[in-house]
Short mmCIF file of the C-alpha atoms (twelve columns), coordinates in Angstrom:
data_MODEL
# 
_entry.id   MODEL 
# 
loop_
_atom_site.group_PDB 
_atom_site.id 
_atom_site.type_symbol 
_atom_site.label_atom_id 
_atom_site.label_alt_id 
_atom_site.label_comp_id 
_atom_site.label_asym_id 
_atom_site.label_seq_id 
_atom_site.Cartn_x 
_atom_site.Cartn_y 
_atom_site.Cartn_z 
_atom_site.pdbx_PDB_model_num 
ATOM 1   C CA . UNK A 1   65.177 84.473  221.324 1 
ATOM 2   C CA . UNK A 2   66.623 85.714  217.993 1 
ATOM 3   C CA . UNK A 3   66.167 89.368  218.818 1 
ATOM 4   C CA . UNK A 4   67.581 88.902  222.524 1 
ATOM 5   C CA . UNK A 5   70.461 86.966  221.258 1 
ATOM 6   C CA . UNK A 6   71.523 89.523  218.534 1 
ATOM 7   C CA . UNK A 7   71.147 92.369  221.335 1 
ATOM 8   C CA . UNK A 8   73.133 90.611  223.873 1 
ATOM 9   C CA . UNK A 9   75.765 89.520  221.269 1 
ATOM 10  C CA . UNK A 10  76.387 92.998  220.229 1 
ATOM 11  C CA . UNK A 11  76.347 94.344  223.936 1 
ATOM 12  C CA . UNK A 12  78.794 91.799  225.178 1 
ATOM 13  C CA . UNK A 13  81.084 92.762  222.197 1 
ATOM 14  C CA . UNK A 14  81.472 96.013  223.153 1 
ATOM 15  C CA . UNK A 15  81.948 95.243  226.820 1 
ATOM 16  C CA . UNK A 16  84.961 93.102  226.002 1 
ATOM 17  C CA . UNK A 17  87.027 95.839  224.357 1 
ATOM 18  C CA . UNK A 18  85.956 99.032  226.052 1 
ATOM 19  C CA . UNK A 19  88.926 99.302  228.248 1 
ATOM 20  C CA . UNK A 20  91.240 98.878  225.180 1 
ATOM 21  C CA . UNK A 21  89.050 101.332 223.242 1 
ATOM 22  C CA . UNK A 22  89.514 103.968 225.909 1 
ATOM 23  C CA . UNK A 23  93.356 103.527 225.666 1 
ATOM 24  C CA . UNK A 24  93.466 103.441 221.791 1 
ATOM 25  C CA . UNK A 25  91.275 106.648 221.523 1 
ATOM 26  C CA . UNK A 26  93.374 108.575 224.069 1 
ATOM 27  C CA . UNK A 27  90.323 108.741 226.422 1 
ATOM 28  C CA . UNK A 28  92.354 106.989 229.257 1 
ATOM 29  C CA . UNK A 29  95.810 106.521 230.121 1 
ATOM 30  C CA . UNK A 30  96.969 103.126 231.590 1 
ATOM 31  C CA . UNK A 31  97.253 105.216 234.927 1 
ATOM 32  C CA . UNK A 32  93.734 106.515 234.990 1 
ATOM 33  C CA . UNK A 33  92.027 103.745 233.008 1 
ATOM 34  C CA . UNK A 34  90.657 101.853 236.161 1 
ATOM 35  C CA . UNK A 35  89.170 104.933 237.624 1 
ATOM 36  C CA . UNK A 36  87.610 105.973 234.039 1 
ATOM 37  C CA . UNK A 37  86.336 102.458 233.558 1 
ATOM 38  C CA . UNK A 38  84.876 102.244 236.884 1 
ATOM 39  C CA . UNK A 39  83.029 105.754 236.690 1 
ATOM 40  C CA . UNK A 40  81.634 104.887 232.922 1 
ATOM 41  C CA . UNK A 41  80.173 101.326 234.527 1 
ATOM 42  C CA . UNK A 42  78.723 103.084 237.557 1 
ATOM 43  C CA . UNK A 43  76.956 105.561 235.107 1 
ATOM 44  C CA . UNK A 44  75.945 102.624 232.995 1 
ATOM 45  C CA . UNK A 45  74.473 100.972 236.021 1 
ATOM 46  C CA . UNK A 46  72.652 104.036 237.455 1 
ATOM 47  C CA . UNK A 47  70.907 104.565 234.143 1 
ATOM 48  C CA . UNK A 48  69.817 100.957 233.999 1 
ATOM 49  C CA . UNK A 49  68.519 101.271 237.742 1 
ATOM 50  C CA . UNK A 50  66.513 104.534 236.997 1 
ATOM 51  C CA . UNK A 51  65.075 102.950 233.845 1 
ATOM 52  C CA . UNK A 52  64.441 99.367  234.948 1 
ATOM 53  C CA . UNK A 53  63.205 100.475 238.455 1 
ATOM 54  C CA . UNK A 54  61.491 103.647 237.751 1 
ATOM 55  C CA . UNK A 55  60.283 104.111 234.124 1 
ATOM 56  C CA . UNK A 56  59.964 100.518 232.763 1 
ATOM 57  C CA . UNK A 57  56.588 99.655  234.137 1 
ATOM 58  C CA . UNK A 58  54.990 102.930 232.948 1 
ATOM 59  C CA . UNK A 59  56.515 102.624 229.566 1 
ATOM 60  C CA . UNK A 60  55.439 99.027  229.050 1 
ATOM 61  C CA . UNK A 61  51.689 99.778  230.354 1 
ATOM 62  C CA . UNK A 62  51.593 102.996 228.064 1 
ATOM 63  C CA . UNK A 63  53.261 101.463 224.836 1 
ATOM 64  C CA . UNK A 64  53.607 97.570  224.990 1 
ATOM 65  C CA . UNK A 65  56.745 95.775  225.448 1 
ATOM 66  C CA . UNK A 66  57.054 95.493  221.682 1 
ATOM 67  C CA . UNK A 67  57.088 99.207  221.177 1 
ATOM 68  C CA . UNK A 68  59.624 99.864  224.073 1 
ATOM 69  C CA . UNK A 69  61.812 97.173  222.657 1 
ATOM 70  C CA . UNK A 70  61.882 98.740  219.308 1 
ATOM 71  C CA . UNK A 71  62.674 102.273 220.758 1 
ATOM 72  C CA . UNK A 72  65.235 100.694 223.133 1 
ATOM 73  C CA . UNK A 73  66.931 99.186  219.990 1 
ATOM 74  C CA . UNK A 74  66.916 102.457 218.129 1 
ATOM 75  C CA . UNK A 75  68.355 104.199 221.126 1 
ATOM 76  C CA . UNK A 76  71.175 101.403 221.532 1 
ATOM 77  C CA . UNK A 77  72.147 101.902 217.884 1 
ATOM 78  C CA . UNK A 78  72.417 105.637 218.621 1 
ATOM 79  C CA . UNK A 79  74.712 104.690 221.485 1 
ATOM 80  C CA . UNK A 80  76.944 102.606 219.481 1 
ATOM 81  C CA . UNK A 81  77.276 105.041 216.770 1 
ATOM 82  C CA . UNK A 82  78.118 107.893 219.206 1 
ATOM 83  C CA . UNK A 83  81.052 105.874 220.472 1 
ATOM 84  C CA . UNK A 84  82.717 106.731 217.358 1 
ATOM 85  C CA . UNK A 85  82.591 110.565 217.954 1 
ATOM 86  C CA . UNK A 86  83.944 111.442 221.499 1 
ATOM 87  C CA . UNK A 87  87.713 111.516 222.110 1 
ATOM 88  C CA . UNK A 88  86.815 113.313 225.684 1 
ATOM 89  C CA . UNK A 89  86.087 111.529 228.861 1 
ATOM 90  C CA . UNK A 90  83.331 113.540 229.669 1 
ATOM 91  C CA . UNK A 91  81.742 113.502 226.451 1 
ATOM 92  C CA . UNK A 92  81.909 109.626 226.425 1 
ATOM 93  C CA . UNK A 93  80.139 109.144 229.727 1 
ATOM 94  C CA . UNK A 94  77.291 111.481 228.625 1 
ATOM 95  C CA . UNK A 95  76.910 111.287 224.905 1 
ATOM 96  C CA . UNK A 96  77.582 107.457 224.872 1 
ATOM 97  C CA . UNK A 97  76.579 105.782 228.430 1 
ATOM 98  C CA . UNK A 98  73.268 107.076 228.342 1 
ATOM 99  C CA . UNK A 99  71.770 106.042 225.427 1 
ATOM 100 C CA . UNK A 100 73.759 102.515 225.383 1 
ATOM 101 C CA . UNK A 101 72.499 101.751 228.894 1 
ATOM 102 C CA . UNK A 102 69.252 103.015 228.319 1 
ATOM 103 C CA . UNK A 103 68.792 101.182 225.203 1 
ATOM 104 C CA . UNK A 104 70.037 98.026  226.541 1 
ATOM 105 C CA . UNK A 105 67.582 98.405  229.800 1 
ATOM 106 C CA . UNK A 106 64.658 99.213  227.529 1 
ATOM 107 C CA . UNK A 107 65.421 96.372  225.030 1 
ATOM 108 C CA . UNK A 108 66.572 93.856  227.407 1 
ATOM 109 C CA . UNK A 109 63.580 94.003  229.801 1 
ATOM 110 C CA . UNK A 110 61.291 93.950  227.032 1 
ATOM 111 C CA . UNK A 111 62.575 91.161  225.352 1 
ATOM 112 C CA . UNK A 112 62.935 89.141  228.651 1 
ATOM 113 C CA . UNK A 113 59.164 89.969  229.517 1 
ATOM 114 C CA . UNK A 114 57.722 89.072  225.961 1 
ATOM 115 C CA . UNK A 115 59.941 85.615  226.149 1 
ATOM 116 C CA . UNK A 116 58.379 84.767  229.399 1 
ATOM 117 C CA . UNK A 117 54.759 85.718  228.491 1 
ATOM 118 C CA . UNK A 118 54.874 84.057  225.079 1 
ATOM 119 C CA . UNK A 119 56.334 80.870  226.636 1 
ATOM 120 C CA . UNK A 120 54.143 77.905  225.418 1 
ATOM 121 C CA . UNK A 121 56.186 75.092  226.672 1 
ATOM 122 C CA . UNK A 122 56.395 76.553  230.176 1 
ATOM 123 C CA . UNK A 123 58.103 79.453  231.363 1 
ATOM 124 C CA . UNK A 124 60.931 77.746  233.153 1 
ATOM 125 C CA . UNK A 125 61.917 75.921  230.131 1 
ATOM 126 C CA . UNK A 126 61.434 78.914  227.742 1 
ATOM 127 C CA . UNK A 127 63.592 81.156  230.153 1 
ATOM 128 C CA . UNK A 128 66.403 78.445  230.271 1 
ATOM 129 C CA . UNK A 129 66.535 78.537  226.516 1 
ATOM 130 C CA . UNK A 130 66.579 82.235  226.638 1 
ATOM 131 C CA . UNK A 131 69.449 82.170  229.239 1 
ATOM 132 C CA . UNK A 132 71.397 79.665  227.334 1 
ATOM 133 C CA . UNK A 133 71.151 81.616  224.115 1 
ATOM 134 C CA . UNK A 134 72.195 84.858  225.962 1 
ATOM 135 C CA . UNK A 135 75.334 83.000  227.709 1 
ATOM 136 C CA . UNK A 136 76.043 81.988  224.089 1 
ATOM 137 C CA . UNK A 137 76.085 85.381  222.990 1 
ATOM 138 C CA . UNK A 138 78.054 86.546  225.926 1 
ATOM 139 C CA . UNK A 139 80.737 84.079  224.898 1 
ATOM 140 C CA . UNK A 140 80.816 84.732  221.258 1 
ATOM 141 C CA . UNK A 141 80.353 88.361  221.412 1 
ATOM 142 C CA . UNK A 142 83.749 89.021  223.062 1 
ATOM 143 C CA . UNK A 143 85.496 86.762  221.074 1 
ATOM 144 C CA . UNK A 144 84.379 88.527  217.914 1 
ATOM 145 C CA . UNK A 145 85.041 91.977  219.287 1 
ATOM 146 C CA . UNK A 146 88.462 91.031  220.295 1 
ATOM 147 C CA . UNK A 147 89.170 89.632  216.797 1 
ATOM 148 C CA . UNK A 148 87.551 92.752  215.156 1 
ATOM 149 C CA . UNK A 149 89.580 95.184  217.512 1 
ATOM 150 C CA . UNK A 150 92.851 93.582  216.916 1 
ATOM 151 C CA . UNK A 151 92.118 93.001  213.025 1 
ATOM 152 C CA . UNK A 152 90.571 96.213  211.930 1 
ATOM 153 C CA . UNK A 153 90.804 98.703  214.611 1 
ATOM 154 C CA . UNK A 154 89.429 100.182 217.878 1 
ATOM 155 C CA . UNK A 155 85.886 101.385 216.385 1 
ATOM 156 C CA . UNK A 156 85.073 98.240  214.220 1 
ATOM 157 C CA . UNK A 157 83.614 96.250  217.210 1 
ATOM 158 C CA . UNK A 158 81.162 99.097  217.959 1 
ATOM 159 C CA . UNK A 159 80.396 99.577  214.080 1 
ATOM 160 C CA . UNK A 160 79.787 95.737  213.984 1 
ATOM 161 C CA . UNK A 161 77.442 95.880  217.305 1 
ATOM 162 C CA . UNK A 162 75.485 98.982  215.581 1 
ATOM 163 C CA . UNK A 163 75.037 96.914  212.419 1 
ATOM 164 C CA . UNK A 164 73.815 93.834  214.502 1 
ATOM 165 C CA . UNK A 165 71.349 95.940  216.253 1 
ATOM 166 C CA . UNK A 166 70.261 97.523  212.894 1 
ATOM 167 C CA . UNK A 167 69.592 93.992  211.763 1 
ATOM 168 C CA . UNK A 168 67.623 93.228  215.086 1 
ATOM 169 C CA . UNK A 169 65.535 96.394  214.659 1 
ATOM 170 C CA . UNK A 170 64.832 95.723  210.838 1 
ATOM 171 C CA . UNK A 171 63.559 92.187  212.111 1 
ATOM 172 C CA . UNK A 172 61.052 93.795  214.544 1 
ATOM 173 C CA . UNK A 173 59.495 95.482  211.423 1 
ATOM 174 C CA . UNK A 174 59.752 92.858  208.956 1 
ATOM 175 C CA . UNK A 175 58.291 90.387  211.258 1 
ATOM 176 C CA . UNK A 176 56.136 92.321  213.812 1 
ATOM 177 C CA . UNK A 177 54.434 89.382  215.240 1 
ATOM 178 C CA . UNK A 178 57.776 88.579  216.882 1 
ATOM 179 C CA . UNK A 179 57.013 91.473  219.408 1 
ATOM 180 C CA . UNK A 180 53.246 90.852  220.015 1 
ATOM 181 C CA . UNK A 181 51.557 88.794  222.504 1 
ATOM 182 C CA . UNK A 182 48.954 86.243  221.532 1 
ATOM 183 C CA . UNK A 183 45.562 87.158  222.656 1 
ATOM 184 C CA . UNK A 184 44.056 84.475  225.224 1 
ATOM 185 C CA . UNK A 185 41.434 83.521  222.593 1 
ATOM 186 C CA . UNK A 186 43.964 82.723  219.866 1 
ATOM 187 C CA . UNK A 187 46.075 80.305  222.102 1 
ATOM 188 C CA . UNK A 188 45.725 76.679  221.395 1 
# 
């Protein structure tokens, strides 16, 4: 729950201010911002479809949900930090969209699977709690990002999201059992 909340909080934060970020960094103008936003969001969706629809099953089968989630968090961190570099539209799409959407797809799907498979009170209740926490993250993340953007500048929400994701990744190494499934023989 904690890892999923942190990741969703950071991701929701960057989505909220992305249009303003494009304008502030000179990547878009008020006239072309809707088209550029739409193209970037389409690229994000396409990468997510490719990973979740085509690669996820094979990756999980070979490496397990925990390892895939860790890689996803690492890729997401790289994506967030790469947003600090480009000031050109083409670079933004390729340099940042691919790692952000790939990392989100890898980690998010793995966390959902782990939460579901580790459920000991029933999957329905467990997934309801998970969805409630994700909804909270999707509410608090944008509020935080808007405040950071306004108070400190256009790149600070992305630095914040990267920092949160570093914390989530560190937690997976400090508490590796978070990403491990309990073998049936150990269940009570």
